[in-house]
C-alpha positions as CSV (number, residue, x, y, z in Angstrom):
1,X,-112.6,-83.5,13.2
2,X,-109.9,-85.6,11.6
3,X,-106.5,-84.5,12.8
4,X,-102.9,-85.5,12.4
5,X,-99.8,-84.0,13.9
6,X,-97.3,-81.4,12.9
7,X,-94.3,-82.0,15.1
8,X,-91.1,-80.8,13.4
9,X,-92.6,-79.1,10.3
10,X,-92.2,-75.6,11.7
11,X,-89.4,-74.1,9.7
12,X,-88.1,-70.6,10.1
13,X,-91.6,-69.1,10.4
14,X,-93.0,-70.9,13.4
15,X,-90.2,-71.3,15.9
16,X,-90.9,-74.1,18.4
17,X,-87.6,-73.9,20.3
18,X,-88.6,-71.9,23.3
19,X,-85.0,-71.2,24.5
20,X,-84.2,-69.2,21.4
21,X,-87.2,-67.0,21.9
22,X,-86.3,-66.5,25.5
23,X,-82.9,-65.1,24.6
24,X,-83.9,-62.5,22.1
25,X,-82.1,-59.2,22.9
26,X,-83.9,-56.7,25.1
27,X,-85.3,-53.8,23.0
28,X,-84.5,-50.3,24.2
29,X,-87.8,-49.0,25.7
30,X,-88.7,-45.6,27.0
31,X,-90.5,-45.4,30.3
32,X,-94.3,-45.1,30.2
33,X,-94.7,-46.7,26.8
34,X,-97.5,-49.0,27.8
35,X,-98.8,-50.7,24.6
36,X,-100.7,-53.6,23.0
37,X,-99.8,-55.4,19.8
38,X,-102.0,-57.6,17.7
39,X,-100.6,-59.5,14.7
40,X,-101.6,-62.2,12.3
41,X,-99.3,-64.3,10.2
42,X,-100.4,-66.2,7.0
43,X,-97.8,-68.6,5.6
44,X,-98.3,-70.8,2.5
45,X,-95.8,-73.1,0.9
46,X,-96.0,-73.8,-2.8
47,X,-97.7,-76.9,-4.4
48,X,-100.3,-77.1,-1.6
49,X,-97.7,-77.8,1.0
50,X,-97.8,-76.3,4.6
51,X,-100.2,-73.6,5.5
52,X,-100.0,-71.7,8.8
53,X,-102.3,-69.1,10.2
54,X,-101.0,-67.6,13.4
55,X,-102.6,-64.7,15.3
56,X,-100.6,-63.3,18.3
57,X,-101.2,-60.7,20.9
58,X,-98.8,-58.8,23.3
59,X,-99.5,-56.5,26.2
60,X,-96.8,-54.5,27.9
61,X,-97.6,-52.4,31.0
62,X,-95.6,-50.5,33.7
63,X,-96.7,-51.8,37.1
64,X,-94.5,-49.2,38.7
65,X,-91.8,-46.8,37.5
66,X,-89.2,-49.6,37.8
67,X,-91.3,-52.8,37.1
68,X,-92.8,-53.8,33.8
69,X,-94.9,-56.8,32.9
70,X,-95.2,-58.2,29.3
71,X,-97.6,-61.0,28.3
72,X,-97.8,-62.4,24.8
73,X,-99.7,-65.3,23.4
74,X,-99.8,-67.2,20.1
75,X,-102.1,-69.5,18.3
76,X,-101.0,-71.7,15.3
77,X,-103.3,-73.4,12.9
78,X,-101.2,-75.8,10.8
79,X,-102.4,-77.9,7.9
80,X,-101.2,-79.3,4.6
81,X,-98.5,-81.8,3.6
82,X,-94.8,-82.2,4.1
83,X,-92.3,-84.7,2.7
84,X,-92.2,-87.9,4.8
85,X,-88.6,-88.8,4.1
86,X,-89.4,-91.7,1.8
87,X,-87.5,-91.4,-1.5
88,X,-89.1,-90.6,-4.9
89,X,-88.2,-93.6,-7.1
90,X,-87.7,-93.9,-10.8
91,X,-89.8,-97.1,-11.0
92,X,-92.6,-98.4,-8.8
93,X,-91.5,-100.0,-5.6
94,X,-94.0,-102.0,-3.6
95,X,-93.4,-101.4,0.1
96,X,-95.6,-103.7,2.1
97,X,-95.1,-104.3,5.8
98,X,-91.5,-103.6,7.1
99,X,-89.7,-104.4,10.3
100,X,-87.3,-102.9,12.8
101,X,-85.6,-105.1,15.4
102,X,-86.4,-104.5,19.0
103,X,-89.4,-102.9,20.7
104,X,-91.2,-99.6,20.4
105,X,-94.5,-98.1,19.3
106,X,-96.4,-98.8,16.1
107,X,-95.6,-96.6,13.1
108,X,-97.5,-96.3,9.9
109,X,-95.3,-95.2,7.0
110,X,-95.9,-94.1,3.4
111,X,-95.4,-96.4,0.6
112,X,-95.5,-95.6,-3.2
113,X,-97.8,-98.4,-4.6
114,X,-98.5,-96.6,-7.8
115,X,-96.9,-93.7,-9.7
116,X,-100.2,-91.8,-9.3
117,X,-100.9,-92.0,-5.6
118,X,-104.5,-92.8,-4.8
119,X,-106.2,-90.6,-2.2
120,X,-106.6,-92.3,1.2
121,X,-110.2,-93.1,2.1
122,X,-111.2,-90.2,4.3
123,X,-114.9,-91.1,4.7
124,X,-114.6,-93.3,7.7
125,X,-116.5,-92.0,10.7
126,X,-114.2,-93.4,13.3
127,X,-112.1,-90.3,13.9
128,X,-110.5,-91.7,17.0
129,X,-109.0,-94.8,15.4
130,X,-105.2,-94.3,15.8
131,X,-104.5,-96.6,12.8
132,X,-106.3,-94.3,10.4
133,X,-104.8,-91.2,11.9
134,X,-101.3,-92.7,11.4
135,X,-102.1,-93.7,7.9
136,X,-103.2,-90.1,7.1
137,X,-100.0,-88.8,8.7
138,X,-97.7,-91.0,6.6
139,X,-99.1,-90.6,3.2
140,X,-102.0,-91.5,0.9
141,X,-101.1,-95.0,0.1
142,X,-101.1,-96.5,3.6
143,X,-101.5,-98.1,5.9
144,X,-98.1,-99.8,6.1
145,X,-96.7,-101.2,9.3
146,X,-93.3,-101.1,11.1
147,X,-91.9,-101.0,14.6
148,X,-90.3,-97.8,15.8
149,X,-87.8,-97.0,18.5
150,X,-85.0,-99.4,17.7
151,X,-82.2,-100.0,15.2
152,X,-83.5,-101.2,11.8
153,X,-82.5,-104.6,10.6
154,X,-79.3,-104.1,8.6
155,X,-80.0,-106.6,5.7
156,X,-81.6,-106.1,2.3
157,X,-84.4,-108.5,3.2
158,X,-85.0,-108.8,6.9
159,X,-86.2,-112.2,8.1
160,X,-89.2,-112.7,10.4
161,X,-88.5,-111.5,13.9
162,X,-90.1,-112.1,17.3
163,X,-92.5,-109.7,18.8
164,X,-91.3,-106.4,20.2
165,X,-90.3,-106.0,23.8
166,X,-93.7,-104.5,24.5
167,X,-95.3,-107.8,23.6
168,X,-96.9,-106.8,20.2
169,X,-95.9,-108.7,17.1
170,X,-94.1,-107.0,14.2
171,X,-94.7,-107.4,10.5
172,X,-92.0,-108.9,8.3
173,X,-92.7,-108.4,4.6
174,X,-90.3,-106.0,3.0
175,X,-90.0,-104.1,-0.3
176,X,-90.2,-106.4,-3.4
177,X,-87.8,-104.2,-5.3
178,X,-85.4,-101.3,-4.7
179,X,-85.5,-98.6,-7.3
180,X,-83.1,-95.8,-8.1
181,X,-83.7,-92.4,-6.4
182,X,-85.4,-89.9,-8.7
183,X,-84.1,-86.4,-8.3
184,X,-86.8,-85.1,-10.6
185,X,-89.5,-87.2,-8.9
186,X,-92.4,-86.3,-6.7
187,X,-91.5,-86.7,-3.0
188,X,-94.0,-88.8,-1.0
189,X,-95.8,-86.6,1.5
190,X,-97.5,-86.9,4.9
191,X,-100.8,-85.0,5.6
192,X,-100.5,-82.7,8.6
193,X,-103.1,-80.9,10.7
194,X,-102.5,-79.5,14.2
195,X,-103.1,-76.5,16.5
196,X,-100.7,-74.9,18.9
197,X,-101.3,-72.5,21.8
198,X,-98.4,-70.6,23.5
199,X,-98.1,-68.1,26.3
200,X,-95.1,-66.1,27.5
201,X,-95.0,-63.9,30.7
202,X,-92.1,-61.5,31.3
203,X,-91.2,-59.3,34.3
204,X,-88.6,-56.6,33.9
205,X,-87.2,-54.9,37.0
206,X,-84.9,-51.8,36.6
207,X,-82.3,-51.5,39.4
208,X,-79.9,-48.6,38.8
209,X,-78.1,-49.5,35.6
210,X,-79.4,-53.1,35.6
211,X,-82.5,-54.3,33.9
212,X,-83.2,-57.8,35.2
213,X,-85.8,-59.9,33.3
214,X,-87.4,-63.1,34.2
215,X,-89.5,-65.0,31.6
216,X,-91.7,-68.1,31.6
217,X,-93.1,-69.8,28.5
218,X,-95.5,-72.6,27.9
219,X,-96.8,-74.0,24.6
220,X,-98.9,-77.0,23.8
221,X,-100.1,-78.9,20.7
222,X,-101.5,-82.4,20.2
223,X,-98.2,-84.1,20.3
224,X,-95.8,-81.7,21.9
225,X,-95.6,-79.7,25.2
226,X,-92.9,-77.2,25.9
227,X,-92.1,-75.4,29.2
228,X,-89.3,-72.8,29.5
229,X,-87.8,-70.3,31.9
230,X,-85.1,-67.6,31.3
231,X,-83.2,-65.0,33.3
232,X,-81.2,-62.2,31.8
233,X,-79.6,-59.0,32.9
234,X,-78.9,-55.9,30.8
235,X,-76.3,-53.6,32.2
236,X,-75.9,-50.0,31.0
237,X,-72.4,-48.4,30.8
238,X,-70.9,-45.3,29.3
239,X,-74.0,-43.1,29.8
240,X,-76.2,-45.8,28.3
241,X,-74.1,-45.9,25.1
242,X,-73.0,-49.5,25.9
243,X,-75.4,-52.2,27.1
244,X,-74.1,-55.7,28.0
245,X,-76.7,-58.5,28.2
246,X,-76.1,-61.8,30.0
247,X,-78.7,-64.5,29.9
248,X,-79.5,-68.2,30.4
249,X,-82.6,-70.3,29.6
250,X,-83.9,-73.8,30.2
251,X,-86.6,-75.6,28.3
252,X,-88.2,-78.9,29.0
253,X,-90.2,-80.5,26.1
254,X,-92.4,-83.6,26.0
255,X,-93.0,-85.4,22.8
256,X,-95.9,-87.9,22.7
257,X,-96.7,-88.6,19.1
258,X,-99.1,-91.5,18.2
259,X,-96.2,-93.2,16.4
260,X,-94.3,-93.6,19.6
261,X,-94.5,-96.2,22.3
262,X,-94.7,-93.6,25.0
263,X,-93.8,-90.0,25.8
264,X,-90.2,-88.9,25.4
265,X,-88.4,-85.8,26.9
266,X,-86.0,-83.2,25.6
267,X,-84.1,-80.7,27.7
268,X,-82.3,-77.6,26.4
269,X,-80.0,-75.1,28.0
270,X,-78.9,-71.9,26.3
271,X,-76.4,-69.3,27.5
272,X,-76.0,-65.9,25.8
273,X,-73.8,-62.9,26.1
274,X,-74.2,-59.8,24.0
275,X,-73.4,-56.1,23.7
276,X,-75.2,-53.2,22.1
277,X,-72.8,-50.3,21.4
278,X,-73.8,-46.8,20.2
279,X,-70.9,-45.9,17.9
280,X,-72.1,-42.4,17.2
281,X,-75.5,-40.6,17.2
282,X,-76.4,-42.3,13.9
283,X,-74.9,-45.8,14.3
284,X,-75.3,-48.8,16.6
285,X,-73.6,-52.2,16.6
286,X,-75.0,-55.4,18.1
287,X,-72.9,-58.5,18.9
288,X,-74.4,-61.6,20.5
289,X,-72.9,-65.1,21.2
290,X,-75.0,-68.1,22.2
291,X,-74.0,-71.6,23.2
292,X,-76.6,-74.3,23.7
293,X,-76.9,-78.0,24.8
294,X,-79.9,-80.3,24.1
295,X,-80.3,-83.8,25.3
296,X,-83.1,-86.3,24.9
297,X,-85.5,-87.2,22.1
298,X,-84.3,-85.3,19.0
299,X,-85.9,-87.5,16.3
300,X,-88.9,-86.4,14.2
301,X,-91.3,-89.3,14.9
302,X,-93.1,-88.7,11.6
303,X,-90.0,-89.0,9.3
304,X,-88.9,-92.2,7.7
305,X,-85.8,-93.3,5.7
306,X,-85.2,-96.0,3.2
307,X,-82.7,-98.4,4.7
308,X,-81.6,-101.5,2.8
309,X,-84.8,-101.5,0.8
310,X,-87.1,-101.0,3.8
311,X,-88.8,-97.9,5.1
312,X,-88.0,-97.3,8.8
313,X,-88.2,-94.5,11.3
314,X,-85.3,-92.0,11.3
315,X,-82.8,-92.1,14.1
316,X,-80.7,-89.0,15.2
317,X,-78.2,-88.6,18.1
318,X,-79.8,-87.9,21.5
319,X,-77.7,-84.9,22.2
320,X,-76.7,-81.8,20.3
321,X,-74.4,-78.8,21.1
322,X,-74.6,-75.6,19.2
323,X,-72.9,-72.3,18.9
324,X,-74.4,-69.1,17.4
325,X,-72.8,-65.7,16.6
326,X,-74.9,-62.8,15.5
327,X,-74.0,-59.2,14.6
328,X,-76.0,-56.3,13.2
329,X,-75.1,-52.8,12.2
330,X,-77.7,-50.0,12.1
331,X,-77.0,-46.7,10.4
332,X,-79.2,-43.6,9.9
333,X,-78.5,-41.9,6.6
334,X,-79.6,-38.3,7.0
335,X,-79.4,-37.5,3.3
336,X,-82.1,-39.9,2.4
337,X,-84.0,-39.7,5.7
338,X,-83.7,-43.4,6.1
339,X,-81.7,-46.1,7.8
340,X,-80.2,-49.5,6.9
341,X,-79.5,-52.7,8.9
342,X,-76.8,-55.2,7.9
343,X,-76.9,-58.5,9.8
344,X,-75.0,-61.7,9.8
345,X,-75.6,-65.0,11.8
346,X,-73.3,-68.0,12.0
347,X,-74.6,-71.3,13.3
348,X,-72.7,-74.5,14.1
349,X,-73.8,-77.7,15.8
350,X,-72.5,-81.2,16.6
351,X,-74.8,-82.7,14.0
352,X,-72.3,-81.4,11.5
353,X,-74.5,-78.5,10.3
354,X,-72.9,-75.1,9.6
355,X,-75.1,-72.3,8.5
356,X,-74.7,-68.7,7.4
357,X,-77.4,-66.0,7.2
358,X,-76.8,-62.6,5.8
359,X,-79.4,-59.9,5.5
360,X,-79.9,-56.3,4.5
361,X,-82.9,-54.0,5.2
362,X,-83.6,-50.4,4.4
363,X,-86.0,-48.3,6.4
364,X,-87.2,-45.4,4.3
365,X,-89.3,-42.7,5.9
366,X,-91.9,-41.1,3.6
367,X,-93.5,-38.0,5.0
368,X,-94.1,-38.0,8.7
369,X,-96.4,-41.1,9.0
370,X,-95.1,-43.8,6.7
371,X,-92.0,-46.1,6.7
372,X,-91.2,-48.5,3.9
373,X,-88.8,-51.4,4.6
374,X,-87.6,-53.6,1.7
375,X,-85.3,-56.5,2.8
376,X,-83.3,-59.4,1.4
377,X,-81.9,-62.4,3.3
378,X,-79.7,-65.2,2.1
379,X,-79.3,-68.5,4.0
380,X,-77.0,-71.5,3.3
381,X,-76.2,-74.6,5.3
382,X,-74.2,-77.8,5.1
383,X,-75.8,-81.2,5.6
384,X,-75.9,-83.1,8.9
385,X,-73.4,-86.0,9.2
386,X,-76.3,-88.5,9.2
387,X,-78.2,-87.2,6.2
388,X,-78.7,-89.1,3.0
389,X,-81.5,-89.9,0.5
390,X,-81.1,-93.7,0.9
391,X,-79.1,-95.8,3.3
392,X,-77.4,-99.2,3.1
393,X,-75.4,-101.3,5.6
394,X,-75.7,-100.6,9.3
395,X,-75.4,-96.9,10.0
396,X,-75.6,-95.6,13.5
397,X,-77.8,-92.6,12.7
398,X,-79.8,-91.8,9.6
399,X,-82.3,-89.1,8.4
400,X,-83.7,-88.2,5.0
401,X,-85.3,-85.0,6.3
402,X,-84.6,-82.4,3.7
403,X,-84.3,-79.7,6.4
404,X,-80.9,-81.2,7.5
405,X,-79.6,-81.5,3.9
406,X,-77.2,-79.2,2.2
407,X,-79.4,-76.3,1.1
408,X,-79.8,-72.6,0.5
409,X,-82.7,-70.1,0.7
410,X,-83.4,-66.6,-0.4
411,X,-85.9,-64.4,1.3
412,X,-87.1,-61.0,0.1
413,X,-90.0,-58.8,0.8
414,X,-91.3,-55.4,1.9
415,X,-92.9,-54.0,5.0
416,X,-95.1,-50.9,5.4
417,X,-95.4,-49.1,8.7
418,X,-98.0,-46.4,9.0
419,X,-98.6,-44.2,12.0
420,X,-101.8,-42.2,11.3
421,X,-102.0,-40.8,14.8
422,X,-99.6,-40.6,17.8
423,X,-101.0,-43.7,19.6
424,X,-101.7,-46.0,16.7
425,X,-99.4,-47.8,14.3
426,X,-100.4,-50.2,11.5
427,X,-98.0,-52.5,9.6
428,X,-98.1,-55.2,6.9
429,X,-95.2,-57.3,5.6
430,X,-95.1,-59.5,2.5
431,X,-92.1,-61.9,2.1
432,X,-91.3,-64.6,-0.4
433,X,-88.9,-67.5,0.3
434,X,-87.1,-69.7,-2.3
435,X,-85.3,-72.8,-1.2
436,X,-82.9,-75.0,-3.2
437,X,-81.0,-78.2,-2.5
438,X,-77.2,-78.0,-3.1
439,X,-76.1,-81.6,-2.9
440,X,-77.1,-82.5,-6.5
441,X,-79.0,-85.6,-5.3
442,X,-82.0,-84.7,-3.1
443,X,-85.1,-84.3,-5.1
444,X,-86.0,-80.7,-6.1
445,X,-89.6,-81.3,-5.0
446,X,-88.4,-81.6,-1.4
447,X,-87.7,-77.8,-1.2
448,X,-90.8,-75.6,-1.3
449,X,-91.1,-71.9,-2.1
450,X,-93.3,-70.0,0.4
451,X,-95.3,-66.8,0.8
452,X,-95.6,-65.1,4.1
453,X,-97.9,-62.2,5.0
454,X,-97.9,-60.5,8.4
455,X,-100.3,-57.7,9.4
456,X,-100.4,-56.0,12.7
457,X,-101.6,-53.1,14.8
458,X,-99.9,-51.4,17.8
459,X,-101.8,-49.2,20.3
460,X,-100.0,-47.1,22.9
461,X,-102.1,-46.9,26.1
């Protein structure tokens, strides 16, 4: 089977940051509610972009009156195409081989050789040939050669350089011309295909007013391994009308893409404090604050940028700090036999990105067995300090990944929850996402719309 890699293309739907998952607030759970959940996600971006199929399972079981175990697993099948970072140009630019100074692994990058990109020859039987895999990863006009892992040559036309520090020679021909960025153009894309398996195990121990939870997580795909642990304590006060949660998590990730000279590591630490307050018998308020620190390899090894007329691998800082504030208000409206949830999330990091997410959902009970939940969410973010569509000079960091550009997104959809009998619940949710660039420069084609369908069943044991 011909495969390429999907590192970094998970957006909001497939979350690959284990630490965030480990710090989700603890749901209020009645004793004796042993249950199993089975869900399947289908996610499809517009214009034949990314497609994700993701079945999951969860089993929660009381080992004793005070000890609960929860095991959940996930499988992702990921395929499609995603923008490579190379710019859409108003007239043809011939990128042949390009060079970065210094050592590193071999990288194949996309190059527009014709306004109508020709399909890459996919009939070769040598599926294990890394060169062909890389060419498929980086577009349909490859292969084109560069050296990754070092600072690009900061001249419009780099001169021949000596071999890399690893001993391999580097190619030296650069783009013949540099064309103007085309905001209305078609963004060069990289083909993606990958699979991911993940498993989380959680133990919850109730000790008086404390609920202490330990969690371990592991996930693996062809180019990425993530391991994580977390510990949190939820403490009840005020006759269980106030619950304070304190938690910390650590994740160690290993990146080993074929475009890299060798594996690279990333370490993340997150610390969270939150409170769940019952305001009255119909209203609850949730407030959470999270700070996080990440160090190590933070690049996407499959993204490129145009720098001084050459295509080179992106380069991001090797550390990032973040701060997150979240609040949600839930209110039951007796007149309509329904409830609403208002939520807001603020995000800030040292990359220069600030983001705001606001959402509203309404849970309407119809009869005794059906709940309908329409919801709307709005998201907006600023650009990273190192984002641009094209680069000149000698910048320290650079990325043309649209996901760190200035952008906004709308999400809206509906969910149906049906409980035909006491120990069985069925649900299906359909959501639509619309993204838009806000900087007036990045090509509109970078930002996909998407459809998400989630179906599930819950069985109480």
